[in-house]
KOLTI-435927 format. One line per 2 residues: number of its first residue (from 1); their letters; for each residue x negated, y negated, z of N, C-alpha, C. Coordinates in steps of 0.2 Angstrom, whole numbers. Example, Ala and Ser with C-alpha at 12.3 -4.5 7.8 and 13.67 -1.06 7.14 Angstrom:
// residues 2
1	as	-66:28:39:-62:22:39:-66:16:39  -64:11:35:-68:5:36:-64:0:39
// end
This chain:
// residues 238
1	mq	-265:-669:-162:-260:-666:-159:-254:-670:-158  -248:-668:-160:-242:-671:-159:-240:-673:-152
3	tv	-238:-679:-150:-236:-681:-143:-229:-683:-143  -225:-680:-138:-218:-682:-137:-217:-684:-130
5	fi	-212:-688:-129:-210:-690:-122:-202:-688:-122  -200:-684:-116:-193:-682:-116:-191:-684:-109
7	tg	-185:-687:-108:-182:-688:-101:-177:-683:-100  -176:-681:-93:-172:-676:-91:-174:-669:-92
9	vs	-180:-668:-90:-183:-661:-92:-182:-656:-87  -179:-657:-82:-178:-652:-77:-173:-646:-78
11	sg	-169:-648:-83:-163:-643:-84:-160:-644:-91  -156:-640:-93:-152:-641:-99:-156:-642:-105
13	lg	-153:-647:-109:-156:-648:-116:-163:-651:-115  -164:-655:-111:-171:-658:-110:-176:-653:-108
15	yg	-174:-648:-104:-179:-643:-102:-180:-639:-108  -175:-637:-112:-176:-633:-118:-180:-636:-123
17	la	-179:-643:-124:-184:-646:-129:-191:-646:-127  -192:-648:-120:-199:-648:-118:-202:-641:-118
19	kv	-198:-636:-117:-201:-629:-118:-203:-627:-125  -198:-629:-129:-200:-627:-136:-206:-631:-139
21	yl	-206:-637:-137:-212:-641:-140:-219:-638:-137  -218:-636:-130:-224:-634:-127:-226:-627:-130
23	er	-221:-623:-132:-223:-617:-136:-226:-618:-142  -225:-624:-145:-228:-625:-152:-234:-629:-151
25	gv	-237:-630:-145:-243:-633:-144:-243:-640:-145  -237:-643:-144:-236:-651:-143:-238:-653:-136
27	cv	-241:-659:-136:-243:-662:-130:-236:-666:-127  -233:-663:-122:-227:-666:-120:-227:-669:-113
29	yg	-225:-675:-113:-224:-679:-107:-216:-679:-105  -215:-679:-99:-208:-678:-97:-206:-681:-90
31	cs	-200:-683:-89:-198:-686:-82:-191:-683:-81  -190:-683:-74:-184:-681:-71:-184:-681:-64
33	rr	-179:-681:-60:-179:-681:-53:-183:-675:-50  -181:-669:-53:-184:-663:-50:-189:-660:-55
35	ep	-195:-658:-52:-200:-655:-56:-199:-648:-59  -199:-647:-65:-199:-640:-68:-206:-637:-68
37	sd	-207:-634:-62:-214:-631:-61:-216:-626:-66  -212:-622:-69:-214:-618:-74:-217:-621:-80
39	lv	-213:-627:-82:-216:-631:-88:-222:-634:-86  -223:-637:-80:-229:-640:-78:-235:-635:-78
41	eq	-234:-629:-76:-239:-624:-77:-241:-622:-84  -236:-624:-89:-237:-623:-96:-241:-629:-99
43	gl	-241:-634:-95:-245:-640:-98:-241:-646:-98  -235:-646:-96:-231:-652:-96:-234:-658:-92
45	rf	-235:-664:-94:-237:-670:-90:-230:-673:-88  -230:-673:-81:-223:-674:-78:-224:-680:-73
47	as	-218:-684:-72:-217:-689:-67:-210:-688:-64  -210:-688:-58:-203:-688:-55:-201:-695:-54
49	vd	-194:-696:-56:-191:-702:-56:-184:-702:-56  -181:-706:-52:-173:-706:-52:-171:-712:-56
51	lg	-168:-711:-62:-166:-716:-66:-161:-720:-64  -158:-718:-58:-152:-722:-56:-154:-728:-51
53	ig	-160:-729:-50:-162:-734:-45:-165:-740:-48  -164:-740:-55:-165:-747:-58:-173:-747:-60
55	ea	-175:-753:-60:-182:-754:-62:-187:-752:-57  -185:-750:-51:-189:-747:-46:-192:-741:-48
57	gm	-189:-738:-53:-191:-731:-56:-196:-732:-61  -198:-738:-63:-203:-739:-68:-210:-737:-67
59	qp	-212:-738:-61:-219:-737:-60:-222:-729:-61  -218:-724:-59:-220:-717:-61:-221:-716:-68
61	vs	-216:-719:-72:-216:-718:-79:-221:-722:-83  -222:-728:-80:-228:-732:-83:-234:-729:-82
63	el	-236:-726:-76:-242:-722:-75:-243:-716:-79  -237:-713:-80:-237:-707:-84:-239:-708:-92
65	ls	-236:-713:-94:-237:-715:-101:-243:-719:-103  -246:-721:-97:-253:-725:-98:-258:-721:-101
67	ea	-258:-714:-100:-263:-709:-103:-260:-706:-110  -255:-708:-112:-252:-705:-118:-254:-707:-125
69	gs	-256:-713:-125:-258:-716:-132:-252:-717:-136  -252:-716:-142:-247:-716:-147:-242:-710:-146
71	ld	-236:-711:-147:-230:-706:-146:-227:-705:-153  -227:-699:-155:-224:-697:-161:-216:-697:-160
73	lv	-214:-695:-155:-207:-694:-154:-205:-696:-146  -200:-700:-145:-197:-701:-139:-190:-698:-139
75	vl	-188:-694:-134:-181:-691:-134:-178:-694:-127  -173:-698:-128:-169:-701:-122:-163:-696:-121
77	na	-164:-692:-116:-160:-686:-115:-156:-687:-108  -159:-689:-103:-156:-689:-97:-150:-693:-97
79	ak	-145:-691:-93:-138:-694:-93:-134:-692:-87  -129:-696:-85:-124:-694:-80:-117:-694:-84
81	lg	-113:-689:-82:-106:-688:-84:-102:-692:-80  -102:-691:-74:-97:-695:-70:-90:-690:-69
83	qi	-86:-692:-65:-80:-688:-64:-75:-690:-69  -71:-684:-71:-66:-685:-76:-60:-687:-73
85	rd	-58:-693:-74:-52:-696:-71:-50:-703:-76  -44:-705:-75:-42:-711:-78:-47:-717:-77
87	ms	-47:-722:-82:-52:-727:-81:-49:-732:-75  -42:-732:-75:-39:-736:-69:-41:-734:-62
89	et	-43:-727:-62:-44:-724:-55:-52:-724:-54  -56:-726:-59:-63:-726:-58:-66:-732:-55
91	pl	-69:-731:-49:-72:-737:-45:-78:-740:-49  -79:-746:-48:-84:-750:-52:-91:-747:-50
93	hd	-92:-745:-44:-98:-743:-42:-100:-737:-46  -95:-733:-47:-97:-727:-51:-98:-728:-59
95	lr	-95:-733:-61:-96:-736:-68:-103:-739:-68  -105:-743:-63:-112:-746:-63:-117:-740:-63
97	et	-116:-735:-59:-121:-730:-59:-122:-726:-65  -116:-725:-69:-117:-722:-75:-120:-726:-80
99	me	-118:-732:-80:-122:-737:-85:-129:-738:-83  -131:-738:-77:-138:-738:-75:-142:-733:-78
101	in	-139:-727:-77:-143:-721:-80:-143:-720:-87  -137:-721:-90:-136:-719:-97:-138:-725:-102
103	vf	-138:-731:-99:-140:-737:-104:-146:-741:-101  -145:-744:-95:-151:-748:-93:-157:-745:-92
105	an	-157:-739:-89:-163:-735:-89:-167:-734:-95  -163:-733:-101:-165:-731:-107:-168:-738:-110
107	kw	-166:-744:-108:-168:-750:-110:-176:-751:-108  -177:-750:-101:-183:-750:-98:-188:-745:-100
109	ll	-185:-739:-101:-189:-733:-104:-192:-735:-111  -188:-738:-115:-190:-740:-122:-195:-745:-121
111	dl	-194:-750:-117:-199:-756:-116:-206:-753:-114  -206:-748:-109:-212:-745:-107:-215:-741:-113
113	af	-211:-738:-117:-214:-734:-123:-218:-738:-127  -215:-744:-128:-218:-749:-133:-223:-754:-130
115	le	-225:-753:-123:-229:-757:-120:-236:-758:-123  -238:-764:-123:-245:-766:-126:-246:-763:-133
117	gr	-241:-763:-137:-241:-762:-144:-242:-754:-145  -240:-750:-140:-241:-743:-142:-236:-741:-148
119	qv	-239:-737:-152:-236:-735:-158:-231:-729:-156  -225:-729:-159:-220:-724:-158:-217:-722:-164
121	gq	-217:-716:-166:-215:-714:-173:-208:-714:-174  -204:-711:-169:-197:-709:-169:-194:-709:-162
123	vv	-188:-712:-162:-184:-712:-155:-177:-709:-157  -176:-704:-153:-169:-700:-153:-166:-701:-147
125	ai	-160:-704:-146:-156:-705:-140:-151:-700:-141  -150:-696:-136:-145:-691:-136:-138:-694:-134
127	ss	-134:-695:-139:-127:-698:-138:-122:-692:-137  -116:-694:-139:-110:-689:-138:-105:-691:-143
129	ga	-101:-686:-145:-95:-688:-149:-90:-692:-144  -91:-692:-138:-87:-696:-133:-88:-703:-134
131	sq	-93:-705:-137:-95:-712:-139:-90:-715:-144  -87:-710:-148:-83:-712:-154:-76:-711:-152
133	sg	-74:-705:-149:-67:-703:-148:-63:-707:-143  -67:-709:-137:-63:-713:-132:-58:-708:-129
135	sr	-59:-702:-128:-54:-698:-125:-53:-699:-118  -46:-699:-116:-44:-701:-109:-48:-697:-104
137	gw	-50:-700:-99:-53:-696:-94:-61:-697:-94  -64:-698:-100:-71:-698:-101:-74:-705:-99
139	ng	-70:-710:-97:-71:-717:-95:-78:-719:-95  -82:-719:-90:-89:-722:-90:-94:-718:-94
141	ys	-93:-712:-96:-97:-708:-100:-96:-711:-107  -90:-711:-110:-88:-714:-116:-91:-721:-117
143	ls	-90:-725:-112:-92:-732:-112:-99:-733:-112  -103:-729:-108:-110:-729:-108:-113:-726:-115
145	ka	-111:-721:-117:-113:-718:-123:-112:-723:-130  -107:-726:-130:-105:-731:-135:-110:-737:-134
147	tl	-112:-739:-128:-116:-744:-127:-123:-742:-129  -125:-736:-127:-132:-733:-129:-133:-733:-137
149	nm	-127:-731:-141:-128:-732:-148:-130:-739:-150  -127:-744:-147:-128:-751:-149:-135:-753:-147
151	lv	-137:-750:-141:-144:-752:-139:-149:-749:-144  -148:-743:-146:-153:-740:-151:-153:-744:-157
153	kl	-147:-747:-159:-146:-751:-166:-150:-757:-165  -149:-760:-159:-153:-767:-158:-160:-766:-158
155	ya	-163:-761:-155:-170:-759:-154:-173:-758:-161  -169:-754:-165:-171:-753:-172:-172:-759:-176
157	ge	-168:-764:-175:-169:-771:-178:-175:-774:-176  -178:-773:-170:-184:-776:-167:-190:-772:-169
159	qt	-190:-765:-168:-196:-761:-169:-195:-758:-176  -197:-761:-181:-195:-759:-188:-200:-754:-190
161	dt	-206:-753:-187:-210:-747:-189:-208:-741:-186  -203:-741:-181:-201:-735:-178:-194:-733:-181
163	hf	-193:-726:-182:-186:-724:-184:-182:-722:-178  -176:-725:-177:-171:-724:-172:-165:-720:-174
165	cs	-163:-716:-170:-156:-713:-171:-153:-711:-164  -146:-712:-164:-142:-709:-158:-139:-703:-161
167	la	-140:-697:-158:-138:-691:-160:-133:-688:-156  -127:-686:-158:-123:-682:-154:-125:-674:-156
169	pg	-127:-670:-151:-129:-664:-152:-124:-658:-152  -118:-660:-152:-113:-655:-151:-112:-652:-144
171	lv	-108:-647:-144:-107:-644:-137:-113:-640:-135  -115:-641:-129:-121:-638:-126:-119:-635:-119
173	dt	-121:-629:-118:-119:-626:-112:-124:-627:-106  -122:-633:-103:-126:-635:-97:-122:-636:-91
175	am	-125:-638:-85:-122:-639:-79:-116:-644:-80  -117:-649:-85:-111:-653:-86:-105:-649:-89
177	qd	-106:-644:-93:-101:-640:-95:-98:-636:-90  -102:-634:-85:-100:-630:-80:-95:-633:-76
179	yl	-96:-640:-75:-91:-644:-71:-85:-645:-75  -86:-647:-81:-80:-648:-86:-75:-642:-86
181	tg	-78:-636:-88:-74:-630:-89:-71:-627:-82  -74:-630:-77:-71:-628:-70:-66:-632:-68
183	lp	-64:-637:-71:-59:-641:-69:-52:-638:-71  -47:-639:-67:-40:-636:-68:-37:-639:-74
185	ed	-33:-636:-77:-30:-638:-83:-26:-645:-82  -26:-649:-86:-23:-656:-85:-21:-658:-92
187	er	-15:-659:-94:-12:-661:-100:-15:-668:-102  -17:-672:-97:-19:-679:-99:-26:-679:-102
189	yq	-30:-673:-101:-37:-673:-103:-37:-667:-108  -35:-669:-114:-35:-663:-119:-41:-660:-121
191	pl	-47:-663:-121:-53:-660:-123:-55:-654:-118  -53:-654:-112:-55:-649:-107:-53:-642:-110
193	qi	-47:-641:-113:-45:-635:-116:-50:-633:-122  -52:-637:-126:-57:-636:-131:-63:-633:-128
195	lk	-66:-637:-123:-72:-635:-120:-71:-628:-117  -66:-627:-113:-65:-620:-110:-65:-614:-115
197	da	-62:-616:-121:-61:-611:-126:-68:-609:-129  -72:-615:-130:-79:-614:-133:-84:-611:-128
199	kg	-83:-611:-122:-88:-609:-117:-89:-601:-118  -95:-600:-118:-97:-593:-119:-97:-590:-126
201	td	-96:-595:-131:-96:-593:-138:-102:-596:-142  -102:-595:-148:-107:-598:-152:-106:-606:-153
203	rm	-100:-608:-152:-98:-615:-153:-101:-619:-147  -104:-616:-142:-107:-619:-136:-113:-616:-134
205	pd	-119:-617:-138:-125:-613:-136:-128:-616:-130  -133:-612:-127:-136:-615:-121:-141:-620:-123
207	gd	-145:-623:-118:-149:-628:-119:-155:-626:-124  -158:-620:-122:-164:-617:-126:-162:-616:-133
209	tc	-156:-613:-135:-154:-612:-142:-153:-618:-145  -149:-623:-142:-148:-630:-145:-155:-633:-147
211	ar	-159:-633:-142:-166:-636:-143:-170:-634:-149  -169:-627:-150:-173:-624:-156:-170:-627:-162
213	gl	-164:-628:-162:-161:-631:-168:-163:-638:-169  -163:-642:-163:-164:-649:-164:-171:-651:-166
215	ve	-176:-647:-164:-183:-649:-166:-184:-648:-173  -179:-644:-177:-180:-644:-184:-176:-650:-187
217	if	-171:-652:-184:-167:-657:-186:-170:-664:-185  -173:-665:-180:-176:-672:-178:-180:-675:-184
219	pe	-184:-671:-187:-188:-675:-193:-183:-677:-199  -178:-673:-200:-173:-674:-205:-169:-681:-204
221	lr	-169:-683:-197:-165:-689:-196:-168:-695:-199  -175:-695:-200:-178:-700:-203:-175:-702:-210
223	al	-172:-698:-213:-169:-699:-220:-163:-704:-219  -160:-705:-213:-155:-709:-211:-157:-716:-210
225	ps	-153:-722:-211:-155:-728:-209:-157:-729:-202  -162:-732:-200:-164:-733:-193:-159:-736:-189
227	ge	-158:-733:-183:-153:-736:-179:-146:-733:-179  -145:-729:-184:-138:-726:-185:-136:-721:-180
229	ya	-130:-720:-179:-127:-714:-175:-126:-709:-180  -127:-702:-177:-126:-696:-181:-123:-691:-177
231	di	-119:-687:-179:-116:-681:-176:-119:-675:-179  -122:-671:-176:-125:-665:-179:-120:-660:-182
233	rk	-114:-661:-180:-109:-657:-184:-107:-659:-190  -109:-665:-192:-107:-669:-198:-113:-670:-203
235	ls	-119:-668:-200:-125:-669:-205:-125:-664:-210  -126:-666:-216:-127:-661:-222:-134:-659:-222
237	rt	-135:-652:-222:-142:-650:-223:-143:-646:-229  -149:-647:-232:-150:-644:-239:-155:-638:-237
// end
């Protein structure tokens, strides 16, 4: 039986991925702050963890994965957006929290995944086009996702038996988008209008719809060099 581990399974894309894999009979391990009780009833092996508290959050995940054996796929999905504002107006404590969740937590999550020589077939870190664009206002989110891309590349050079990829999944209609599209118009932050226009259209599918597409794409990522960043909107599919 295939075994996957997904972070951020209580809502959005992570919830959608866990749901799809469970429907397909996959053994799914997941973590998030809130428990998705319906998924647990369907067989999700779950640990409640706050990724923002640093290494203090390691124990629940360590206990969860201790029973997993080898992992076919790890999806690092959990993330924090932060407030849209200029970098000069962003306090350091907010940047630290964003980096803790989006980067440093993924470092120790990967270390736990590979603990004691556990075999991991594939790692997909959910990145963002913001890691490349550097759009004004996306401060800590852009910074952390760009760093996540490099974290993945570095691990790819160490864990050569595992395929790594940082993947930007495109626009996904989640609570993050509810916040972004609810912001007032501001000419300083140009992507906001693009998001508002895409909301409620096929250009911004919900988490479940996006997840169903991603589970088909994940195996195809293995054709890319390990450690690479990819944007789903730019992948050529045959």
